[in-house]
C-alpha positions as CSV (number, residue, x, y, z in Angstrom):
1,M,-21.8,4.9,-36.6
2,A,-23.1,7.3,-34.0
3,K,-23.5,4.6,-31.3
4,H,-19.7,4.2,-31.4
5,N,-19.0,7.9,-30.7
6,P,-17.0,8.2,-27.4
7,R,-19.2,11.1,-26.2
8,L,-22.4,9.2,-26.7
9,I,-20.9,6.1,-25.0
10,A,-20.0,8.4,-22.1
11,V,-23.6,9.6,-21.9
12,K,-25.0,6.1,-21.9
13,A,-22.5,4.9,-19.2
14,L,-23.2,7.9,-17.0
15,A,-27.0,7.4,-17.4
16,E,-26.6,3.9,-16.2
17,V,-24.4,4.9,-13.2
18,I,-26.7,7.6,-12.0
19,K,-30.2,6.2,-12.8
20,D,-29.4,2.6,-11.9
21,N,-27.2,3.5,-8.9
22,R,-24.3,1.4,-10.3
23,S,-20.6,2.1,-9.9
24,I,-18.4,3.2,-12.8
25,G,-16.2,0.2,-12.4
26,V,-19.1,-2.1,-13.0
27,V,-20.6,-0.2,-15.9
28,L,-17.7,1.3,-17.9
29,S,-15.8,-1.7,-19.2
30,R,-18.9,-3.0,-21.0
31,H,-19.6,0.3,-22.7
32,L,-15.9,0.8,-23.7
33,E,-16.0,-2.5,-25.6
34,K,-18.3,-0.8,-28.2
35,L,-15.4,1.5,-29.2
36,E,-12.9,0.2,-31.7
37,N,-9.7,2.1,-31.0
38,S,-7.8,3.0,-27.8
39,S,-7.9,6.8,-28.3
40,D,-11.8,6.7,-28.4
41,R,-11.8,4.4,-25.3
42,G,-9.4,6.8,-23.5
43,L,-11.6,9.8,-24.3
44,A,-14.8,8.0,-23.2
45,Q,-13.2,6.9,-20.0
46,D,-11.9,10.4,-19.3
47,L,-15.4,11.9,-20.0
48,V,-17.1,9.5,-17.6
49,Y,-14.7,9.9,-14.8
50,G,-14.4,13.6,-15.3
51,V,-18.1,14.3,-15.4
52,A,-18.5,12.2,-12.2
53,R,-15.7,14.0,-10.5
54,W,-17.0,17.4,-11.2
55,Y,-20.8,16.6,-11.4
56,P,-21.9,18.9,-8.6
57,R,-20.2,21.8,-10.2
58,I,-21.2,21.0,-13.7
59,E,-24.9,20.7,-12.6
60,Y,-24.6,24.2,-11.1
61,F,-23.3,25.5,-14.4
62,I,-26.1,23.9,-16.3
63,Q,-28.7,25.3,-14.0
64,Q,-27.3,28.7,-14.5
65,L,-27.3,28.4,-18.3
66,L,-30.7,26.8,-18.9
67,T,-33.7,29.2,-19.0
68,R,-36.0,26.3,-18.4
69,A,-35.4,23.0,-16.6
70,L,-35.2,19.9,-18.8
71,K,-37.9,17.2,-18.3
72,P,-37.0,14.0,-16.6
73,K,-37.3,12.1,-19.9
74,D,-34.5,14.3,-21.3
75,F,-32.0,13.1,-18.6
76,E,-29.6,11.8,-21.2
77,L,-29.7,15.2,-23.0
78,K,-28.7,16.8,-19.7
79,L,-25.8,14.4,-19.5
80,L,-24.8,15.3,-23.0
81,I,-24.6,18.9,-22.0
82,A,-22.6,17.9,-18.9
83,V,-20.1,16.0,-21.2
84,G,-19.8,19.2,-23.2
85,V,-19.3,21.4,-20.2
86,Y,-16.7,19.1,-18.8
87,Q,-14.7,19.2,-22.0
88,L,-14.8,23.0,-22.0
89,A,-14.0,23.5,-18.4
90,F,-11.6,20.6,-17.5
91,S,-10.1,18.9,-20.6
92,R,-7.7,19.8,-23.3
93,V,-10.2,19.2,-26.1
94,P,-10.2,22.2,-28.4
95,V,-13.3,24.4,-28.0
96,Y,-14.6,23.9,-31.5
97,A,-14.3,20.1,-31.2
98,A,-15.9,20.0,-27.7
99,I,-18.9,22.0,-28.9
100,N,-19.4,20.6,-32.4
101,E,-18.8,16.9,-31.7
102,T,-21.0,17.1,-28.6
103,V,-23.9,18.8,-30.6
104,K,-23.7,16.0,-33.2
105,Q,-24.7,13.5,-30.5
106,V,-28.2,15.1,-30.2
107,K,-29.3,13.2,-33.3
108,P,-28.6,9.6,-32.0
109,L,-30.3,10.6,-28.8
110,K,-33.4,11.3,-30.9
111,R,-33.6,14.8,-29.6
112,D,-33.2,16.8,-32.9
113,W,-35.3,19.6,-31.4
114,A,-32.5,20.2,-28.9
115,R,-29.6,20.8,-31.3
116,A,-29.8,24.5,-31.0
117,L,-30.3,24.3,-27.2
118,V,-27.1,22.2,-26.7
119,N,-25.2,24.4,-29.0
120,G,-26.4,27.6,-27.3
121,V,-25.7,26.4,-23.8
122,L,-22.2,25.3,-24.6
123,R,-21.3,28.5,-26.4
124,E,-22.8,30.5,-23.6
125,F,-20.7,28.6,-21.1
126,D,-17.6,29.2,-23.2
127,R,-18.3,32.9,-23.4
128,H,-19.3,33.4,-19.8
129,R,-17.2,30.8,-18.0
130,A,-15.2,33.4,-15.9
131,D,-18.4,35.0,-14.7
132,L,-20.0,31.7,-13.8
133,E,-16.9,30.5,-11.9
134,K,-16.8,33.8,-10.0
135,K,-20.5,33.4,-9.1
136,M,-19.9,29.8,-8.2
137,K,-17.7,30.7,-5.3
138,H,-20.8,31.6,-3.3
139,D,-22.2,28.1,-3.7
140,E,-20.4,25.6,-1.5
141,V,-21.6,22.5,-3.3
142,A,-20.5,23.9,-6.7
143,Q,-17.2,25.3,-5.4
144,T,-16.1,22.1,-3.7
145,A,-17.9,19.7,-6.1
146,H,-19.3,17.7,-3.3
147,Q,-22.7,17.1,-1.8
148,Q,-23.7,19.3,1.1
149,W,-24.3,16.4,3.5
150,F,-20.7,15.2,3.1
151,I,-19.3,18.7,3.4
152,D,-21.2,19.1,6.7
153,C,-19.8,15.8,7.9
154,L,-16.2,16.9,7.2
155,K,-16.7,20.2,9.0
156,R,-17.9,18.2,12.0
157,D,-15.3,15.5,11.9
158,W,-12.3,17.2,10.4
159,P,-12.8,21.0,10.7
160,E,-9.1,21.9,10.2
161,A,-8.6,19.4,7.3
162,C,-12.0,19.8,5.6
163,S,-10.8,22.0,2.7
164,T,-7.7,19.8,2.2
165,I,-9.8,16.6,2.0
166,L,-12.3,18.2,-0.4
167,A,-9.4,19.4,-2.6
168,A,-7.7,16.0,-2.5
169,N,-10.9,14.3,-3.6
170,N,-10.9,16.3,-6.8
171,Q,-7.4,15.2,-7.8
172,H,-6.4,12.2,-9.9
173,P,-5.0,9.4,-7.8
174,P,-1.5,8.1,-8.2
175,M,-0.8,4.5,-9.2
176,S,0.6,2.4,-6.4
177,L,1.8,-1.1,-6.4
178,R,2.5,-3.9,-3.9
179,V,5.6,-6.0,-4.7
180,N,5.2,-9.7,-4.1
181,C,8.1,-10.5,-1.7
182,Q,7.9,-14.2,-2.5
183,K,8.8,-13.5,-6.1
184,T,11.2,-10.5,-6.0
185,S,12.4,-7.7,-3.8
186,R,11.3,-4.1,-4.0
187,A,14.8,-3.0,-5.0
188,E,14.9,-5.6,-7.8
189,F,11.4,-4.5,-9.0
190,L,12.4,-0.8,-9.0
191,Q,15.4,-1.7,-11.1
192,K,13.2,-3.6,-13.6
193,L,10.9,-0.5,-13.8
194,S,13.8,1.7,-14.6
195,E,15.0,-0.8,-17.3
196,V,11.6,-0.4,-19.2
197,G,11.6,3.3,-18.8
198,L,9.2,3.7,-16.0
199,A,9.9,5.8,-12.9
200,G,8.8,4.8,-9.4
201,H,9.8,5.2,-5.8
202,E,9.4,3.4,-2.5
203,I,6.5,4.2,-0.3
204,S,8.6,4.7,2.8
205,E,6.0,3.7,5.4
206,L,5.4,0.4,3.7
207,D,7.5,-2.8,3.4
208,Y,6.6,-3.6,-0.2
209,G,4.9,-0.5,-1.6
210,V,5.9,1.4,-4.7
211,Q,4.3,4.5,-6.3
212,L,4.7,5.2,-10.0
213,E,5.5,8.7,-11.1
214,S,2.8,8.3,-13.8
215,P,0.0,5.8,-14.2
216,T,0.5,3.2,-17.0
217,N,-1.3,0.1,-18.4
218,V,-0.6,-3.1,-16.6
219,E,0.9,-4.5,-19.8
220,N,3.8,-2.1,-19.3
221,I,4.5,-3.2,-15.7
222,P,7.3,-5.8,-15.6
223,G,6.3,-9.0,-14.0
224,F,2.7,-8.1,-13.5
225,F,1.3,-11.2,-15.3
226,E,3.8,-13.4,-13.6
227,G,2.5,-12.3,-10.2
228,H,5.5,-10.2,-9.2
229,V,3.4,-7.2,-8.4
230,S,-0.2,-6.0,-7.8
231,I,-2.0,-2.7,-8.1
232,Q,-3.0,-1.6,-4.6
233,D,-3.1,1.8,-3.0
234,G,-0.5,2.4,-0.3
235,A,-3.1,3.0,2.4
236,A,-4.7,-0.4,1.7
237,Q,-1.4,-2.2,2.1
238,F,-1.2,-1.4,5.8
239,A,-3.9,-4.0,6.5
240,S,-1.6,-7.0,6.1
241,Q,1.3,-5.3,8.0
242,L,-1.0,-4.5,11.0
243,L,-2.0,-8.1,11.3
244,K,1.5,-9.0,12.6
245,L,1.5,-12.4,10.8
246,E,3.5,-15.3,12.1
247,P,4.0,-18.9,10.8
248,G,1.4,-21.4,11.8
249,Q,-1.4,-19.0,12.1
250,R,-5.0,-19.3,10.8
251,V,-6.3,-16.1,9.3
252,L,-9.7,-14.8,8.3
253,D,-10.4,-12.1,5.7
254,A,-14.1,-11.6,6.4
255,C,-15.0,-9.3,3.5
256,A,-12.4,-10.2,1.0
257,A,-13.3,-9.1,-2.5
258,P,-11.6,-8.3,-4.8
259,G,-8.9,-10.2,-3.0
260,G,-6.0,-7.8,-2.8
261,K,-5.7,-7.9,1.0
262,A,-6.0,-11.7,1.1
263,A,-3.3,-11.9,-1.5
264,A,-1.0,-9.6,0.5
265,I,-1.5,-11.8,3.6
266,L,-0.5,-14.9,1.7
267,E,2.5,-13.1,0.1
268,Q,3.8,-11.7,3.3
269,Q,3.6,-14.9,5.4
270,A,4.2,-18.1,3.4
271,D,3.9,-20.4,6.4
272,L,0.3,-19.8,7.5
273,V,-1.9,-22.8,8.2
274,E,-4.8,-21.4,6.3
275,V,-6.4,-18.2,5.0
276,V,-10.2,-18.2,4.8
277,A,-11.6,-15.5,2.5
278,L,-15.3,-14.8,2.6
279,E,-17.5,-12.8,0.2
280,V,-21.2,-12.6,0.2
281,K,-21.8,-12.3,-3.6
282,E,-20.8,-14.9,-6.1
283,P,-19.5,-12.5,-8.8
284,R,-17.2,-10.9,-6.2
285,V,-16.1,-14.4,-5.1
286,R,-14.8,-14.9,-8.6
287,L,-12.8,-11.7,-8.3
288,I,-11.0,-13.1,-5.3
289,E,-10.3,-16.4,-7.2
290,N,-9.0,-14.5,-10.2
291,T,-6.7,-12.4,-8.0
292,L,-5.3,-15.4,-6.3
293,S,-4.9,-17.3,-9.5
294,R,-2.8,-14.6,-11.1
295,L,-0.5,-14.6,-8.1
296,H,-0.4,-18.4,-7.8
297,L,-1.7,-18.3,-4.2
298,N,-4.2,-20.5,-2.4
299,A,-6.8,-19.7,0.1
300,T,-10.1,-21.2,1.3
301,V,-12.6,-19.0,-0.6
302,Q,-16.2,-19.2,0.5
303,C,-19.3,-17.5,-0.8
304,A,-20.9,-16.7,2.5
305,D,-22.3,-13.8,4.6
306,A,-19.8,-13.2,7.3
307,V,-22.6,-12.3,9.7
308,E,-24.1,-15.8,9.4
309,V,-21.3,-17.4,11.3
310,E,-23.1,-20.7,11.8
311,K,-23.2,-21.3,8.1
312,W,-19.5,-21.0,7.3
313,W,-17.4,-21.3,10.6
314,D,-16.1,-24.8,11.5
315,G,-15.5,-23.8,15.1
316,E,-11.7,-23.5,14.9
317,F,-10.5,-20.2,16.1
318,F,-8.6,-17.7,14.0
319,D,-5.3,-16.2,15.2
320,R,-5.8,-13.1,13.0
321,I,-8.8,-11.5,11.5
322,L,-9.0,-8.8,9.0
323,L,-12.4,-7.1,9.0
324,D,-12.5,-4.6,6.1
325,V,-16.1,-3.7,6.4
326,P,-18.5,-2.3,3.8
327,C,-18.5,1.5,4.3
328,S,-19.3,4.9,2.7
329,A,-16.0,4.7,0.7
330,T,-15.6,8.5,1.3
331,G,-11.8,8.0,1.6
332,V,-11.5,6.8,-2.0
333,I,-13.6,9.4,-3.8
334,R,-10.7,10.6,-5.9
335,R,-10.4,7.0,-7.2
336,N,-14.1,6.4,-7.5
337,P,-15.7,9.8,-8.2
338,D,-19.1,8.3,-8.7
339,I,-19.3,8.1,-4.9
340,K,-20.0,11.8,-5.0
341,I,-23.2,11.1,-6.9
342,L,-24.3,7.7,-5.5
343,R,-23.6,8.0,-1.8
344,T,-26.3,9.9,0.2
345,A,-26.8,10.7,3.9
346,S,-29.6,8.2,4.0
347,D,-27.1,5.4,3.3
348,M,-25.2,5.9,6.5
349,Q,-27.6,4.2,9.0
350,A,-27.6,0.9,7.0
351,L,-23.9,1.0,6.7
352,E,-23.4,1.6,10.4
353,E,-25.7,-1.3,11.2
354,I,-23.9,-3.8,9.0
355,Q,-20.5,-2.7,10.4
356,A,-21.8,-3.3,14.0
357,K,-23.3,-6.7,13.0
358,L,-20.1,-7.8,11.4
359,L,-18.0,-6.9,14.4
360,S,-20.3,-8.6,16.8
361,A,-20.7,-11.7,14.7
362,I,-17.0,-12.2,13.9
363,W,-15.6,-11.5,17.3
364,P,-16.4,-15.0,18.8
365,T,-14.3,-16.6,16.1
366,L,-11.1,-14.8,17.3
367,K,-8.8,-16.9,19.5
368,P,-8.1,-15.4,23.0
369,G,-5.0,-13.4,22.6
370,G,-5.5,-13.1,18.9
371,R,-5.6,-9.8,16.9
372,L,-8.4,-8.3,14.8
373,V,-7.7,-5.5,12.4
374,Y,-10.8,-3.3,11.7
375,S,-10.5,-1.2,8.6
376,T,-12.6,1.1,6.3
377,C,-11.9,3.3,3.3
378,S,-14.0,6.0,5.0
379,V,-13.1,9.4,6.6
380,L,-16.3,9.6,8.7
381,R,-15.9,9.1,12.4
382,V,-19.2,7.4,12.9
383,E,-17.9,4.5,10.8
384,N,-14.5,4.5,12.4
385,E,-13.8,5.7,16.0
386,G,-17.5,5.8,16.7
387,Q,-18.1,2.2,15.7
388,L,-15.1,1.0,17.7
389,A,-16.1,3.0,20.8
390,R,-19.6,1.4,20.8
391,F,-18.1,-2.1,20.3
392,L,-15.5,-1.8,23.1
393,A,-18.1,-0.5,25.5
394,A,-20.3,-3.6,24.8
395,H,-17.5,-6.2,24.9
396,A,-15.5,-6.5,28.1
397,D,-13.1,-9.0,26.6
398,A,-12.1,-6.6,23.8
399,K,-9.1,-4.3,24.2
400,E,-7.6,-1.9,21.7
401,I,-3.9,-2.3,20.7
402,K,-2.5,1.2,20.0
403,I,-0.9,1.6,16.6
404,H,2.5,3.2,17.1
405,V,3.6,4.2,13.6
406,N,4.6,7.4,11.7
407,W,1.7,7.5,9.3
408,G,-1.9,8.8,9.6
409,K,-3.5,10.7,12.5
410,L,-3.8,9.1,15.9
411,G,-7.3,9.2,17.2
412,D,-8.9,8.2,20.5
413,I,-9.2,4.8,18.9
414,G,-7.1,3.7,15.9
415,R,-5.5,5.8,13.2
416,Q,-6.9,7.7,10.2
417,I,-5.2,8.4,6.9
418,L,-6.8,11.3,5.1
419,P,-7.0,11.4,1.3
420,G,-3.8,12.7,-0.2
421,D,-1.6,12.0,2.9
422,N,1.7,11.0,1.4
423,G,-0.2,10.3,-1.9
424,M,-2.5,7.7,-0.3
425,D,-6.2,7.1,-0.2
426,G,-8.3,7.8,3.0
427,F,-8.3,4.7,5.3
428,Y,-9.0,4.0,8.9
429,Y,-7.4,1.2,11.0
430,A,-7.9,0.0,14.5
431,C,-6.4,-3.1,16.1
432,L,-8.2,-5.2,18.8
433,T,-7.1,-8.1,20.9
434,K,-9.3,-10.6,22.8
435,Q,-8.2,-10.7,26.4
436,V,-7.4,-14.1,27.8
C-alpha cells in the first residue's frame, strides 16, 4: 500500500518535523514502525536525515526549478520534490528509481494534478545539476547548507574556523562508545569487538572512550545489553572526567536527560554517597530511568525544574555539580541535522536567559570548595564564554578552574571543542569552584 512506501513515510515525517517544530529523534521512530522491512526503514531514515542535512541547499534548487511557487497547502508536495532532489544529488539510488518512485507518491498525497510537475522538476534537476551547482556557489546559504544567521554567528565567533565548522556539520558523525569500567576494561572491550568482526580504536583523550570504524546496530555491539558499554560521543564523555570525582561525594546532574552523563558519573566513581539527577519533563525522566536500568545503576531521579530549587533541594550541599544546560545544540548539527531547520536567531535570547537562571539558581547548592562543570553542545560564544563571563562578574565567590588538557581550544574562560575535532561533536566546558 502507498502509505507504506519509504518515500511517502519520509515526506510525512519531515512535514511533522518542520511544521510542528519537532525533532527527528522524536518523530521518526513512530513513522518507521509503519514499514515492514529493514531496507525500507533504512531508506526512509536516510531520506529524512539527508533532506534535513541538505535542506537549505535543496530548497535553493527547488526555487530555481519551479516557475511558480507552490501554495502553502502543497507543503508536502514540496517535501516530496525535496526527497527526489536529495536522492538525485546525494544518494546512490539510480536516477530512474529516484524519479519514478518519487513521482508515484503524488497520488497518495492526493495531488494527481502535480504528477507532471514533480516529474518535470526532477528531470530538469538531473539534466541541469552541474549548472545549478555552479550557480549555487554565489549563494552562501545554499553553498554551505546552513541558515544565514548561523553563518554570521560563526564568522563573528570563529572567523578562522568558520568554513571548517560548516563543512564538518554536513558530514555523517562517527559512532562513539563509553566503556563501563565497572564491568570491563577498554582493552577487553576492544578485543571483544575484534572477535565479532568490528573495528574500533581508543579515543586517546578519554579514559573510557572508543570510536567504531563504521556505525552499527546496538545488537551487534558485544555486551551492550549487559551494560558493558553505552553510545556516547567522545566530547560528551569529558563531562564526568572534568568533575574529578572522589569517594564519598554527593553529586548533582541538574539537566540529566537522557541520562548518559549521570550514568558515566556512577560508572566512574562507585563510592559516591548519592547522585541526584533532575529533569523537568516526565517523558525525559523515563529516559534517565531506562538508561540507568540498562546499566544496573542507581540514582535519585526527580522530575523537577532545576531553577525552582526550593521544590527539590533538601538543603544538603553538593560536592560536585554538572550543569549541562539547554542550548542551541549548534555543536551537534551533524548528528541532529534538523537543528538547521528548527533553530532560529530568535531562539537565542530565551536560551541565554534560561542558562543564566540555571547558573544562578544552582550555585547556592554547591559546597564551598566544590566544583561545578558548566557544559553546552553549542559553538556560540554567547552561550559559552559570554555566559560564564557574566556569571563570574556577578558572583564574587565564584572562581574559574582552568582546564589544562590537550583537547579543544582554550578560551578566555573554559575550552571549546569544535565539530569534527578528533572526530568529536562540538562541546564547551568550563569549571568553577566556590571560594571558601
